[in-house]
Structures are given as C-alpha cells and as structure tokens.
C-alpha positions in Angstrom: 2.5 -11.5 0.4 -1.0 -11.8 -1.0 -1.7 -10.1 -4.4 -4.9 -8.9 -6.1 -6.7 -11.9 -7.8 -6.9 -11.8 -11.6 -10.2 -12.2 -13.4 -9.2 -15.7 -14.7 -8.7 -17.3 -11.3 -11.8 -15.7 -9.5 -14.4 -15.3 -12.3 -16.1 -18.5 -11.7 -16.7 -17.9 -7.8 -17.7 -14.4 -8.6 -20.3 -15.5 -11.0 -21.7 -17.9 -8.4 -22.8 -15.2 -6.1 -25.6 -14.3 -8.5 -26.9 -17.6 -7.6 -26.1 -17.6 -4.1 -28.1 -14.5 -3.5 -27.0 -11.9 -0.7 -24.8 -14.3 1.1 -22.5 -11.5 2.3 -24.9 -8.7 2.5 -28.1 -8.1 4.7 -30.3 -11.1 5.1 -33.7 -9.5 6.3 -35.7 -6.8 4.5 -35.5 -3.1 5.1 -38.9 -2.7 3.5 -41.2 -0.4 5.7 -38.3 0.6 7.9 -38.0 4.4 9.0 -41.5 5.5 8.0 -41.6 8.1 10.4 -43.3 11.6 9.6 -42.3 14.7 10.5 -45.2 14.7 13.3 -43.7 11.7 14.8 -40.4 13.9 15.2 -42.3 16.7 17.1 -40.9 17.7 20.4 -42.3 15.9 23.2 -41.4 14.9 26.8 -39.8 11.4 26.7 -37.1 10.9 29.2 -33.6 11.1 27.8 -30.3 9.2 28.1 -27.9 10.1 30.8 -27.0 13.9 30.4 -30.0 14.8 28.2 -32.8 16.3 29.6 -35.4 14.6 27.5 -36.1 13.0 24.0 -38.7 14.2 21.4 -41.5 11.7 20.2 -40.4 9.4 17.7 -38.1 7.4 19.9 -38.9 3.8 20.3 -40.5 2.6 23.2 -37.9 1.4 26.1 -35.0 2.3 24.0 -35.8 -0.1 21.1 -36.6 -2.7 23.8 -33.0 -2.3 25.0 -33.4 0.1 28.0 -31.5 3.2 28.7 -27.9 3.6 27.9 -25.3 3.2 31.0 -21.7 2.7 31.4 -20.6 -0.5 30.2 -18.1 -2.7 32.2 -14.6 -1.2 31.1 -16.2 2.3 31.0 -15.3 3.3 27.4 -18.7 3.2 26.2 -22.3 3.7 27.1 -24.5 0.7 26.4 -27.7 -0.7 27.2 -27.8 -3.1 30.0 -26.5 -6.7 29.5 -24.2 -5.5 26.9 -20.3 -5.3 26.9 -17.3 -4.7 24.6 -13.8 -5.0 23.9 -11.7 -2.3 22.3 -8.9 -3.3 19.9 -6.9 -2.1 16.6 -5.9 1.1 18.1 -4.0 3.8 15.9 -0.4 3.4 16.7 -0.4 -0.4 17.6 2.3 -2.6 15.5 0.5 -4.7 12.6 2.1 -8.0 11.3 4.7 -6.0 9.2 5.8 -3.8 12.2 4.7 -0.6 11.2 2.1 1.2 13.2 -1.6 0.9 12.6 -2.9 4.1 10.6 -5.3 6.2 12.1 -8.7 7.9 11.3 -10.5 4.5 11.3 -13.9 4.8 9.1 -15.9 2.5 6.8 -15.6 -1.4 7.6 -17.2 -4.7 6.9 -17.1 -8.1 8.5 -16.6 -11.3 6.6 -16.5 -15.1 7.6 -12.7 -16.4 8.0 -11.5 -20.1 8.5 -12.0 -21.7 11.7 -14.6 -19.4 13.0 -12.5 -16.6 12.8 -13.8 -13.0 11.4 -11.9 -10.8 9.0 -12.5 -7.1 9.4 -11.4 -4.9 6.4 -11.2 -1.3 7.9 -10.6 2.1 6.0 -8.5 4.9 6.9 -9.4 8.4 6.0 -6.0 9.7 5.7 -4.6 12.1 3.1 -1.1 13.2 2.1 2.0 11.6 3.7 4.1 8.5 3.2 1.9 5.1 2.2 2.0 2.8 5.2 2.7 -0.1 3.1 4.1 -1.5 -0.3 3.0 -1.7 -3.3 1.5 1.6 -2.9 -0.8 3.2 -5.5 0.8 6.6 -4.5 3.8 6.6 -2.4 2.8 10.0 -0.9 -0.7 9.1 0.0 -1.2 7.7 3.6 -4.8 6.4 3.0 -5.6 2.8 2.6 -7.3 -0.2 4.3 -6.0 -2.7 7.1 -7.4 -6.1 7.7 -8.0 -7.5 11.2 -8.4 -11.1 12.0 -10.7 -11.4 15.1 -11.4 -14.2 17.2 -14.9 -14.4 18.1 -14.6 -17.1 20.8 -11.9 -15.4 22.9 -13.4 -11.9 21.7 -9.6 -10.8 20.9 -7.6 -9.5 18.0 -5.4 -12.3 16.4 -3.6 -10.2 13.8 -3.6 -7.1 11.5 -2.6 -6.5 8.1 -2.0 -3.7 6.0 -4.3 -4.5 3.1 -4.2 -1.5 0.6 -2.0 1.4 0.6 -1.2 4.6 -1.1 -4.6 6.2 -1.7 -6.3 9.1 -0.2 -9.3 9.7 2.3 -10.6 6.1 2.3 -13.9 7.1 3.7 -16.5 4.4 3.3 -17.0 1.7 0.7 -18.8 -1.7 0.9 -18.7 -5.4 0.8 -19.5 -7.6 -2.1 -21.3 -10.8 -2.3 -17.8 -12.2 -3.3 -16.0 -11.8 -0.5 -14.1 -8.4 -0.9 -14.3 -4.9 0.1 -14.6 -2.0 -2.1 -12.8 1.0 -0.7 -13.6 4.3 -2.1 -11.4 7.4 -2.2 -13.6 10.5 -1.0 -11.2 12.8 -2.8 -10.7 14.3 -6.4 -7.2 15.5 -7.7 -6.7 16.8 -11.0 -4.4 15.5 -14.0 -1.8 18.3 -12.8 -0.3 15.4 -10.4 1.6 12.1 -11.2 -1.0 10.0 -9.7 -4.7 11.2 -9.9 -7.0 10.1 -6.9 -10.9 9.7 -6.8 -11.3 5.9 -7.5 -12.7 2.6 -6.2 -10.1 0.0 -5.4 -10.8 -3.8 -4.6 -9.5 -5.7 -1.7 -9.9 -9.5 -1.3 -11.0 -10.2 2.6 -8.9 -12.9 2.8 -5.7 -10.9 1.9 -2.7 -11.3 4.3 -0.6 -8.5 3.1 -1.1 -5.6 0.8 -2.7 -6.2 -2.4 -1.4 -4.3 -5.8 -3.9 -1.2 -6.0 -5.7 -1.2 -9.2 -8.0 1.9 -9.6 -11.3 0.8 -11.5 -11.4 3.8 -13.5 -14.6 2.7 -15.5 -16.5 3.1 -12.1 -15.8 7.0 -12.1 -13.4 9.5 -10.8 -15.2 11.7 -8.2 -15.6 12.3 -4.6 -16.5 8.6 -3.6 -18.5 7.9 -0.3 -19.9 4.2 -0.2 -21.2 1.5 -2.7 -23.9 -1.2 -2.2 -24.3 -4.1 -4.4 -27.3 -5.7 -5.8 -26.7 -9.6 -5.6 -29.4 -10.4 -8.1 -27.8 -8.2 -10.7 -24.3 -7.4 -9.9 -25.0 -3.9 -10.2 -23.0 -1.7 -7.9 -24.7 1.5 -6.6 -22.4 4.4 -5.7 -22.8 7.8 -3.5 -20.8 11.1 -4.0 -20.0 13.3 -1.0 -20.6 16.8 -2.1 -23.2 19.6 -1.3 -24.2 18.5 -4.9 -24.2 15.0 -5.1 -25.2 12.4 -7.8 -26.3 9.0 -7.2 -24.8 6.5 -9.9 -24.9 2.8 -10.7 -22.1 0.9 -12.4 -23.4 -2.0 -14.7 -20.7 -4.4 -14.8 -19.8 -6.1 -18.3 -19.1 -9.3 -16.2 -21.1 -9.3 -12.7 -18.7 -10.3 -10.1 -15.6 -9.1 -12.1 -15.6 -5.4 -12.0 -12.0 -5.1 -13.5 -13.9 -6.1 -16.8 -15.3 -2.7 -17.0 -18.9 -1.5 -17.7 -21.2 1.4 -17.9 -21.4 4.2 -15.3 -24.9 5.9 -15.1 -26.6 8.6 -12.9 -29.9 8.6 -11.5 -32.7 10.9 -13.0 -36.5 11.2 -11.9 -38.6 10.7 -15.1 -40.5 13.5 -16.6 -38.6 15.7 -14.0 -35.4 16.5 -15.4 -32.5 18.1 -12.9 -34.8 17.2 -10.1 -33.8 18.5 -6.5 -34.1 16.0 -3.7 -32.5 18.3 -1.1 -35.7 20.3 0.1 -39.6 20.1 -0.2 -39.6 16.2 -0.1 -42.6 14.2 0.9 -42.2 10.8 2.9 -43.5 7.9 1.2 -44.0 9.4 -2.1 -42.6 7.2 -5.0 -40.7 8.9 -7.6 -40.1 6.9 -10.9 -36.9 6.8 -12.1 -34.4 6.4 -15.2 -30.6 6.3 -15.6 -28.7 8.5 -17.9 -25.2 7.4 -18.9 -22.0 9.1 -18.4 -20.3 9.5 -21.3 -16.7 10.1 -19.5 -16.4 8.5 -16.0 -12.7 9.5 -15.9 -12.6 12.9 -17.3 -9.5 15.0 -18.6 -10.2 17.8 -16.0 -9.4 19.4 -12.9 -13.2 19.9 -12.0 -14.2 17.9 -9.0 -18.0 17.8 -10.3 -16.9 16.9 -13.8 -18.9 13.4 -13.7 -21.7 15.1 -11.8 -21.9 17.9 -14.6 -22.2 15.3 -17.3 -25.4 13.8 -15.6 -27.1 16.9 -14.9 -26.6 18.1 -18.4 -28.5 15.0 -19.1 -31.4 15.6 -16.6 -30.0 13.8 -13.6 -31.1 14.4 -10.0 -29.2 16.2 -7.3 -28.8 15.1 -3.7 -27.2 16.7 -0.5 -24.0 14.8 0.6 -24.8 11.2 -0.3 -22.9 9.0 2.3 -23.8 5.4 3.4 -25.3 2.9 1.2 -26.4 -0.6 1.9 -28.5 -3.2 0.1 -31.3 -4.7 2.0 -33.8 -7.5 0.2 -34.1 -6.1 -3.1 -33.7 -2.4 -2.3 -30.8 -0.1 -1.9 -30.5 2.5 1.1 -28.7 5.7 1.1 -28.2 8.4 3.5 -28.1 11.9 2.7 -26.1 13.5 5.5 -27.3 17.0 5.2 -30.5 16.7 3.2 -34.0 17.8 4.2 -35.6 21.2 5.1 -33.9 21.0 8.6 -30.5 20.0 6.9 -30.2 17.0 9.6 -30.3 14.3 7.1 -32.6 12.1 5.1 -32.6 8.2 4.3 -33.6 7.2 0.6 -34.7 3.9 -0.7 -34.1 2.9 -4.2 -36.0 -0.1 -5.4 -35.0 -1.8 -8.8 -38.1 -2.8 -10.9 -37.4 -5.2 -13.7 -36.4 -3.5 -16.8 -37.9 -0.1 -15.8 -35.7 2.6 -13.9 -37.2 1.6 -10.6 -38.4 3.8 -7.8 -37.1 6.3 -5.5 -38.7 7.0 -2.1 -38.0 9.0 1.0 -38.3 6.9 3.7 -37.1 9.1 6.7 -36.1 13.0 7.0 -35.1 14.2 10.4 -36.4 17.6 11.8 -34.8 17.3 15.3 -31.0 16.7 16.1 -32.1 15.1 19.3 -33.4 12.2 17.2 -31.0 11.9 14.4 -28.2 14.4 13.3 -26.0 14.3 10.1 -26.3 10.2 9.8 -23.5 8.8 7.6 -22.5 5.2 7.8 -25.4 2.5 7.8 -25.6 -1.3 8.1 -28.4 -3.6 8.6 -28.7 -6.3 11.6 -28.8 -9.8 10.0 -31.2 -10.7 12.9 -34.1 -8.7 12.4 -33.5 -6.2 9.4 -33.2 -3.2 12.0 -31.0 -0.5 11.0 -27.8 0.9 12.5 -26.9 4.6 11.7 -23.7 6.4 12.6 -23.9 10.0 13.1 -21.2 12.5 12.2 -22.6 15.8 13.4 -21.7 19.0 15.0 -22.0 17.7 18.7 -21.6 14.4 20.5 -22.2 11.6 17.9 -24.2 8.4 18.8 -24.8 5.0 17.1 -28.5 5.1 16.5 -31.0 2.1 16.1 -34.1 2.2 13.9 -36.8 -0.6 14.4 -39.0 -1.8 11.9 -41.5 0.7 12.8 -39.3 3.3 12.0 -38.7 4.2 15.5 -35.4 5.8 16.6 -33.4 4.7 19.6 -29.8 5.0 21.1 -27.5 2.3 20.7 -24.2 3.1 21.8 -22.3 6.3 22.7 -18.7 7.1 23.9 -18.5 7.5 27.7 -16.2 10.8 27.5 -16.4 14.3 25.9 -14.8 13.1 22.6 -17.2 14.5 19.9 -15.3 12.2 17.2 -17.0 10.6 14.3 -18.5 7.1 15.0 -18.1 4.9 11.8 -17.9 1.5 9.9 -20.7 -0.2 12.0 -21.0 -3.8 10.6 -22.4 -7.2 12.0 -20.5 -10.1 12.2 -22.1 -12.9 9.8 -23.8 -14.7 12.3 -25.4 -11.2 13.8 -23.8 -11.8 17.3 -21.4 -9.1 17.3 -21.4 -5.4 16.2 -18.3 -3.7 15.3 -17.7 -0.1 14.9 -15.0 2.6 15.0 -14.2 5.9 16.9 -12.5 7.8 14.3 -10.2 9.8 16.6 -7.9 8.8 18.4 -8.9 5.5 16.4 -10.2 2.4 18.1 -12.5 -0.3 16.9 -15.2 -1.9 19.3 -16.9 -5.2 19.2 -20.3 -5.2 21.0 -22.1 -8.3 22.3 -25.3 -8.7 24.3 -29.0 -9.9 24.5 -29.9 -8.5 20.8 -32.7 -10.6 20.8 -34.0 -8.5 23.6 -35.2 -5.6 21.1 -35.1 -4.5 17.8 -31.6 -5.6 16.6 
C-alpha cells in the first residue's frame, strides 16, 4: 500500500517544479480566449446539431472545424466524424482490492506514468455512507478518489485503485506541477461532529493504494470546488461553490510542499470594496486586484460562510458559484456557473502581475443557453490552447469547445435522454486523448480523433 509522501522525501522534486514551469499544466496560452460579446451571442439562424432546430450566432464555423456531431461507433456518444471513444471505469466494477468502483464520477486529471501508461486520478462526489477503502479520513464518509491506469496503445483500462477515502463530496480539484492531485471537499460540516469536513487533500498520482488522508487546514475549510496552481510561484488558487462565493489564493510557506502551511487570502477589487461580480459586468474591462488576508482559515464555527465573511468584512469581492479553475500560461481561468445578467455563466481571467495584486477580466458571459449553460469543469488543450467546458445545466449537458477566437462549438454529447452532469474533462499529456466523465450512472470516456482538424 502506498502512503502519503512526507515533506522530507518529496521537497527537492517539488521545489524543482518551479524551474520546470508548467510541466503538468496547460502548455498553450489562453490569452485572448472567449472574447465573445453579447452581440455575438444574439439569436441567429445557424444550423443546429441533431435534435436541435438551430444555433445562435457565435458558434464557431463548421463546429470548430470538426463538423456536426453524429453517432460514434459504439453508439453511446455523439462526436464529430472521424472521432471514436472507449468507455471504462464504470460504477460497480471491481477495483484492485475487490471492492466496487464508487459512483458519482466528477473532477479528474491525467498524468504520465511509466512505460507510456496514463494515470487518471478521479473524484467521486459521494457523501454519507461507509468509506470505500482504508485508511479513511472519516469511516462514515463515502467520497474520495480512485486512480486508473490506462494503456493508450491498446486504449484499455489496466487497473483501478482506491487512492483516498473517507471524504465528502469530492467534486473537483486540480493537478499540481509536481505530479499530485488536489481533491477538494464541496461541503462544510461544523464542529458538532467528530470529524469536520470542508478541506483539501493531496493524492500522489503514482499511489497504488489508499494514501493516508491529511487535511490541509491552512488552505481553508469552506465549500471548495476547484484549484489551479501558478507554476511560476507555487501559489494555489481556490474556488468556492456558493451563491455568494469568494475567490481565494493560498501562498505556501514552501512552494510545492503544501503541508508546510501558508497564508490564505481572498480577492478584492482595488478601491471598490465588497465588489459584486455577479451582475452588470463588461467583457474585457480590467479590474485591478488586491488580496486580503483570512485571519482564521479553519474557523471554530458552524457557519458555512465563516471564511467568506472574514474576507467580505475586509472588502473582498463576491462571485456566483465559482466552479472550474485552470492555469494557462500566466493566467488563472475560473468559471462562475450561474454568474451574469442571464444567470447562465461567466468565465473570468485572473492575471498575476509582479508585486501588484494583478488584474481580473471578464472574458465571456453567456446570454443564451443554446450556446452555453452552467459551465462547470474546464481544461485546456495542450495542442492549441483551446478550451473545453463541461456543462452542468438544467437540461441536456454537452462538452463545449472554445476556439482561440472566442467561438463556442459542440464537442461531445451522450446519445441518450440522460441529462446527467458531464465532468472531469482532461487531456492526456501528449494531447492525443480527451478523457471525461458522465456522473450518473458513472462512466469514464476516452475520446480520440483528428484533433488537428479543428480548434483543439
């Protein structure tokens, strides 16, 4: 059984990531992505995908260069012509320890393994119940992560391991440049229970069994969603999935060694205290940023917004349901699932700038659900810098692609009436395979095809 590495045996390699840059992150810039305006999203007469009468203007020509979606071989997915998929990692299938694979597949990342194998660390957004492995942070919590070993040559699953257990609502998280996955609990339980929840845990991608779960309490206890790491500084950016949400950063004492503690801060707009980003925003307008300290990141409180209120009292900004986060060549991109005047979602870009607080820019706001509704997880194509968005809306959810001109296109859809959330989109390190999850009944897909033909 693999155990969690200590700072002593991992610190040198973790510090080395600062020299290596974004080796495990995005390799192409997102600068200039999604500059679509409200006018571009006005209704129009573009042909729709199968089953839809029409698409509004703002969709990429020829569906991002890939053409319309159609049933792929196997029949479970609609994909562009020339693309195919394999399905694996289903809920209930036996793992290496003989226990069934847990359900509610969510956030995920792909890491390069030995001998050309790919290691996928996958979240499971389960709540109360028996832990599916031991050691467990909380034996009465059914969430956690599994790690899958995938053979890209045979396009088949080699093995699946439970990798962390006993947590609650592991919704998203993010990969680190030093080869681990940060899994985040999308919950907050007060101190009237034996084991409080609402923390971030670290999972080495090479773990071949459950690691010892260690909550990083200095990174905050709140309703977490995703994280993204700036490889140049080691700063971890964190999102919060609440109707009144904050955007946080964790400045580690030792970059690459998060267990050594650090400082939690919350974003504020300079000279505009308690700024509200949820309504009446303008695409492309830079907002100068400053960061306010959170005095008590692990509060002795039953208030689910106890950390958020600390930041607001010091003038921090508020967002609407911050979910996905991803680093792209100097910027952090974050998704507001229900932000904007239409409540359909926003994508924000935070640009760090030297010793100043940096800038926050709204780069896209949806005004029509046929273009984009309730974006959640995000990832970046290492081939072109194009963006993939996972929808989690009220109707049929799709994977949407975004060109570097800010035009949206349809990338993948379940070929059924299933309206489950799509999640965990992530490319293999070489950019050849796109993995993603259908949350219920719980399955992982690996998609291959002529990516060079279009925007990804």
